[in-house]
C-alpha positions, 0 to 999 in steps of 0.5 A, a space after each residue: 929806435 921806435 916808429 911812431 905815428 903821431 896825430 895833431 888835430 887840436 887847434 886850427 892847423 892839423 898835422 900827421 907825421 911818421 917819426 923813424 929812428 928819431 927823424 921824420 920820415 913823412 909828413 902832411 898838414 891841413 889847415 881847415 879845422 873843420 875838415 880835420 876828420 877828412 884829412 886824418 884817416 887819408 892822410 895816414 895812408 898817403 904818409 905811410 905810402 910815402 915812407 914805405 912803412 906799413 901800419 904793423 911797423 908802427 911801434 906807438 901812436 901818439 896824439 895831442 890830448 888837449 887842450 884845444 878844439 873839442 872837435 878836433 881833440 875827438 877827432 885827433 883821440 879816437 883815431 889814434 885810439 882806434 888804431 891801437 885798438 886794432 893793432 894792439 899798439 900802445 897809446 901815447 898822450 902829449 898835452 898840446 900846451 907843452 907841445 907849443 912849449 917845445 917848439 918855442 924852446 927850439 926856436 928860441 936858442 940860444 936865449 932859452 934859459 933866460 925865458 920862461 915860455 907861456 903858450 896859449 889857446 883861445 878858449 873864447 872871450 877872454 879865457 884862454 888855455 895855458 901854461 908856463 914852462 921853463 926851458 928844461 920843459 918843466 911846468 912852472 904853471 900847470 895846465 889850465 883855463 885861465 880867464 885873463 886880466 892884467 894880473 894873471 901873470 904877475 906872480 911870475 915877476 919874482 923869477 927874474 926871466 923874461 916871459 914870452 907869449 904865443 899862441 892863438 890866445 896870446 894877443 888877448 893878454 896883450 889888450 890887457 896890458 895896455 901901458 906895459 911891454 908884453 913880448 909876443 912871439 910867433 911860434 909854429 908847431 906841428 905833429 913833428 914837435 908831438 914825435 919829439 916827445 912822444 919818442 921820450 915819452 915811449 922810452 919812459 913807457 908813458 902810455 895811457 890806458 886805452 879803455 879809460 883815457 879820454 881828452 884833456 878839455 879843461 873846461 865843460 862844453 856846452 852849447 847854446 840852444 
């Protein structure tokens, strides 16, 4: 079984963990979004010390590749790529929305087969990063930036499955559906969920090219002068 160091700095909560033999060996988390950069490197040193694992023991590095915060994504991806270059290790990208959905599927036993899972990350104003997955983590709606309106997900009514909405952008959709029942769930995810998907990717040799891989922003970055 591989030893994988997993990094998530895509959203407001950051976390890092080492997974060994399919189990968490050490974990750290942080809730100050503006301080993700200072958190990451120190925490990697700390969790390796706690776990008794050295950097050379790591078989691969995995990171949430987006969507999410532009700065957070750059912090996570650049950190993972730097270690991979220095140690000649493979890099695994895991989509943030897929990680969120995997956490929701795990939580929603035993009714998961009766549901569709719609993670949402706030992208400002009435826009979100979103996707829809079934209980086997197959994409029903591929990840994208989406400008919400009351009919954004009406096309999925014919699936005869209840959709659960979760994540930092989900409350926006509920405000648009004033006369309809919208099921919101509180779903927490972390680098541990990243690690579970990364192990699957590792076994499939699903690695990204270190030279050409970039965060998945899903929309252009802009600043207001």
